[in-house]
Each structure stands twice: as C-alpha cells, then as structure tokens.
N, C-alpha and C positions, 0 to 999 in steps of 0.2 A: 360392567355397572349389573348387579346379581339382583333380577327380576324378583320384586314383591310377590308374596303369597297373600293369596285373597284369606281372609279370614275365616272360619269354621268353627259350629257350636258345635259343643261337647257336653254328651246330656253325661251329668252325676247320678251316682245313687244318693236318692233321699234318706230311704228307709234303713240303714246299713245292718240292724240288728236283723231284719226276714231276710236281706242277702245274704249274711251269714248264714243263716240255717237255711237256705238252700244251696247255698255251697259244699254242704255236707252230703255227699255222696249218694248215701242212703235215702235221705229226703226227694233230692234232684229225682236220683230216678224214680223213686216211688209217685212223685208229679207226673213226668212222661208215661210211667204205666198205668198210674190210676184217670188220668185224663183222654190220654190220645190211644192207649192198647186198649182201654176198658181193664183192666186188673191184669190183663196177661202182661207177664215178665219179660220184655222183651227187651228189658235193659237192666244191663247187671250193673251192681254199683263198682264191682271192681274190677268192670272194664274200660269205667272212667275215667279219663286224664285231664287235669288242668289245662286250658287254651288259655294263651295271651289275649285279655279279655279288651284292652285300647289296642286300636287300631288304626292307621289312616292311609290314605290312598289319594291319588294325585290323577286328577283330571284337567283337563281342560278351562281354562277361565276366562275374563276379560280381555281383550285386546291380546290373546295368544298365552299370557300368563297364567301361569300356570296355577290352580284350585285345590287346597290340599282341603279333604272331605276327614276329620276325626271321629272317631267314635266311639263310646264307651257300654260294652254291653253290662248288664244288670250280672247276668251269673250264665257262664257260657264255657263246655264242657264235650270234647271227643269221645265217642265212644266206640270201641270194638262190639260185634256181634256176634259174628263165629270166630271162636279159638281165641279172644282178643285182639282181633285183628281190626285199626281203625276204619270203622265204614260209616260214619254220619257225625256231621257236627249239632250240638244241641246249646239252644238257648232259651233265658225266662227274661223277660221284660216285664219287674212289678210296675204295679199300680195301685194304689190307696183311691187316686181321683181318674173320673174320667178325664180320657185325652181323645181330644176330635181327631187327632192330624197320625192316629197312633198307624190305620193300614200305609201311610207312608213312609213312615217313619221305622218300621218293621220293613218295608220294602227297600229301604236305604242300607240296612242293616245286611240284610242278607247277601244287599249286592255288592256290597265290601266285602262280604266274606267270600262269597263267588270270585271275586275280580283276585282278590288273594289268593285263591286255590290258584288261578289261571297261572299268575305271576310266581309263585313256585316252579309251576310245574314248566312255564319258559326260562325262568332261571336254573333250573336242573336242566334240561334241553339244549340250552346256550355253553352251558359247561362242559357237558358230556357234547357235545358237536354231531349229536346225531340225529337231526332231522335232516328231512331230504331234499332237494331244491325244489322253490314252487310255494304252494299250499302252506308247505310244514312252514317250512324256514319264515312265510310270509306271517302265521298267526303262531308259529312259534310252540305249538301244538303239535303231535301227531295224534294221523288221527285215531287209533284206536284209544287216547287218552281220557278218562271221566275223572266228572268230579264226585266229591260226597256231596250226597244229600244234607238239607239243612233244614230243619224244626225248631223256628221261634214259637215261641209260647210267650203271648199275652197275660199275664198273672192278675187280676184284678181281687185285691181283698178289703177295699174299704168296707164300712162299716153301711154305707148304704150302698148294697148289692143292686143297685138298677143303673144297667150301663145304655146309656140312652145313644152313646155314640158311633161313629159309623162302622160298621164288622168287613167292609171290604173294601177300595179301591170306586168302584164306581158311586159308590154310597156318598162319595166325596167331591163326585164330578156334578157337574149341571150339563145334562144333554139339551142342544138344542132338540123340537120336536123333529127336524127334519132328519137327525143322526139317531134316533131311537130306532127305525128298523136295522139300523147296522152298527151299533153301539159294544157287539159282540167282537167286531174287528179293533176295538179300541183294551189293550189286555187289562184284565181285573187281575186285584191281588186282594186275598179272602187273607182275614185277620184269624189267626188261632188265637180267637180270647177263651180263655178259662176262670171259670168263676161260682159259684154257690147252685147258681139256677141252671149250669149246662153238665154237673158232675154230680158221679153216682158217689157218696161217700163213702161206702162202703167197697169201691176200687182200690182204697187206697190202705197201705199198710203201717204207715207211719200216723203221727202227728195229726197230719194233712187230713187224715178223717175228721176228728175232733174239730180240726180250721174251717170246714166246709158245711159240717154239723152246725157250727155256734154262728157262723156269719149270715146263714140264712134267718136266723132271730136276734142278730145283733142289735139291729135298730132298735126295735119294739119291745126295749124294758119286759111290759108283760110277761111276751111270750118266751123269751130269754127264761126269766124266773121259773114259768110252765116248763118249758125244757128240760130244765135242767131238776126241777121235783120229779119229773115224768122219769128221768133219768140218773137220779143221784147216787143210784149202787155205783153204777160207771165214772161219773163226775168226781165223788168225793174222795177219790182217791186215786188218780188219773198217775199213771207212770209219769217218772219226774221229766223225762225227757222228750214226752208228749205233750205234757204240760208248759214245758218251757218255751215249746213251740206255738201252742196257743195262748202265751204269753206276749210274742213276740209279734204273732200275726194281728191277733184283737187288741196288740197296744195296751195291755194291763198293767199298769204301774209297778200294781203289788210283788205282780210273778216277776217284771224287768227289775225289780229296784232289792227286795225281801222276801224271796220266793220262801226261805228258810221257816218265816213266820208261818206258814201254812201248810208245812212239810207233814205228811202225815207220819204214823208210828208206824208204815210197811215201808217209807222212804218214798213214797207220792209224793202228790201235790192234792191238796181238796177244791177244784174248782170252785165249789158250790159257795164256799167262804171268798176266795175271791171276785167274785162276782158280788154277790153281797158287798162285800167293802168298796168298790166302783159305786154302787147304789148310797150309800151311806157318800160315801164322797159328793156325789148329784145335791142328796139331802143338806150336807153341809154347804155348798154351791147357794143352794137355794136360800139358809139360812142367811150366808154373807150378805146375800144380795137386799136381807130383811133385816135383822136385827143383829150387830155383833157379838154381842149377852149370849143368844141360840146359837151361835155358831161356837162361840167358846166352848159352851157348857156340852153340847155335843161331840165335840172332838174330845172333849174328856171322857167321856161316856163312853165314847168307842174305847179309848187307850185304857180305860179301867176294867171295861167287858174281854178285850184280848189281854190283856193281863191276866185276868182271872180266867183264864180259857174257857168264856160263857158263851160259845160260837153260836148256839142253839137262840140265847134271847139275843145275841147280836142283830141274827138274820131276822128274828121276830120284830126288832127294834126298827127295822129298816124299814116297815111298811105298816106298824099298829103303833098307829102317835099314843094311844091310850097308853099303851103298853111301855112307850116312852117315857112318859110321862111318869108312871110309877117306876121304870130304876134310876131317873131323877133324884125320885123321895128317897130311894133304897137307899143311894150313894151320897144323900146329902147336897146333892147339885140346883136344888127346884128354885134356892135364894142366896146361891153362894156367889159373892162378889169375885171372878176369877180374873 
C-alpha cells in the first residue's frame, strides 16, 4: 500500500507585477548590488540565470511516513562571479505587509535549497561511482565537495515602512531565564531585511532608487507632495522604465493601467501628475462617503481637466477647495444635474 504524504503549504506570490519586475536581470542585480554590496557592482546582470523556484524535499514524517516540504520562491537566480562561473544563489522574498514568521520562513527556504544541492551532488557521485568506502560512501559526498552560498533577501515594500516583526530567529524564541547565559548554543538565523529605512537610495542604478526614495514618504501624503515639489525636475519626466517600476512597487493605478495618459513629450512619465491623480481619487472617495452628487461632479471635473491638458490646474484643485469651486463654475458644473 502506498504511504501517504503529509500535506505541506506552498507560498504563492501575491504581487505578481512586483515579482515580474524583480525577474528582470538588471533590476534583480541592482537590488543585491545596492542593498548588500553598498553600490559595488558585484552581481552582473549578464551572469544571472534563472533557477527553478518551485522545489520540494522529502523529510521523515509521522509514523515513519515521508513528508514533503514544498516551497515556491518569489524570485531566485544563480549568478556567476568570475568568468560567468556559477558561484552563488540569490533569492528575494517580497513582503507588502509585515510577516511575523519571516526568519523561520527564510531559514526553511535556504535549508531546502542547500539540501537540494547535496542531493544533486549525491546523485552525481552515485552515478559516477567515485565515492571511497567509508565516510564518503555513507554521506554521499566527497571530502572536497563544497556548496554554493545562498543569499536570501526579504524585500519590504509596503506603504507603511514600519517593520515591527522579528529580525532573527532568536527574536521569535522565548528563552527561560535559566537559559539566557547559554542561548548562544541555540543556533540563530538572521533576516536579511531590505526596506527604505536601511538602504541608501543612491546605491541603486535602476528605478529602485526612486522606489526607496518614495517609500520613505509614501504613507504621509503631505510629505510626498513636498518631496515631489522639491524634486519635480527629476520626477516630472522620469525615464519610462523607472517610472513603470515605481508604479508597480507603489501600486499606482494610473501608471499600471494607463501610463500613456501621463507620458511626457520626451517619452518619460510625469510622476507628479500620477501622484496628484491618486490624491484626487482619495478626495473622490471622501466625496463618495458624503454626497454622491459631489463625487460625480469631481469625477467630471477631473475628466475635463485631463481632456484639456490642464495638469497644473488639476494639481492645484487637488488641495485648493476654493479654486476647485471656481473650476466647477468655469465648466458649468456647480448646479449640473449629473
């Protein structure tokens, strides 16, 4: 009778657009170079190769029956470091929300990957029958065998950049007082967390620079507006690919769904307009909770201003209620039965 396998959870990527962006070799390499190597170009995009992100591993289960651990990496690649020789495995696990079990989750992922490397070496040696009797034959490995290092990053890109979760395995453990002097005997596992608060945006060469800059002020709309005003020369014509990256990470509907509306004459994206549109949508939501007529009137005004390419007026109307009333009158919307 076939033994039953214990069920195991599979973690699926929830933010597909973000993970598609990270799958780009240039962006993937930039994340590691900027966050881990402080801007030094250690990882070369041309040396990266895709890895099978879905893996499973058999481990002893209940009553001697095998259990299968399944995992699905968000994004994982192998990288050569010298002359395109595969020398390291790199993985990114994205989080828009805080995950209080992240250190254990990363520890499991890495353990599965290291185990898979060992299994591949064992298979190779068994096939070639080059193992010496004794320790080599017992372990399935030769003494000189080495595993490839693995670096797993936890990329936290939620609008609220306050990470209050554990930063290592020890943060998740409850140590009895009697064990405090001896807890160094209990293996720890640090979390390689990357977020706007612990990176230097200037270390990045792709749109990740703008992503981390904007994440610092994403929760505070006034701070966001002040930041964009201060840096408007840069953000009013952001290079197209960088702007699309920002749109996916910060979940900006206008950029993700209809970026051509704010395409500049130079072929870039006007990020200032994109964020003003988000602000206006927030006002619409407030109006919706109050008066349906006010919501329809404001929606119609936005449409007309966009149609007439009056972007400056749209921006001012987003925060100046008196000016908004003036525009209503100009377009004959003040008493219009919509």
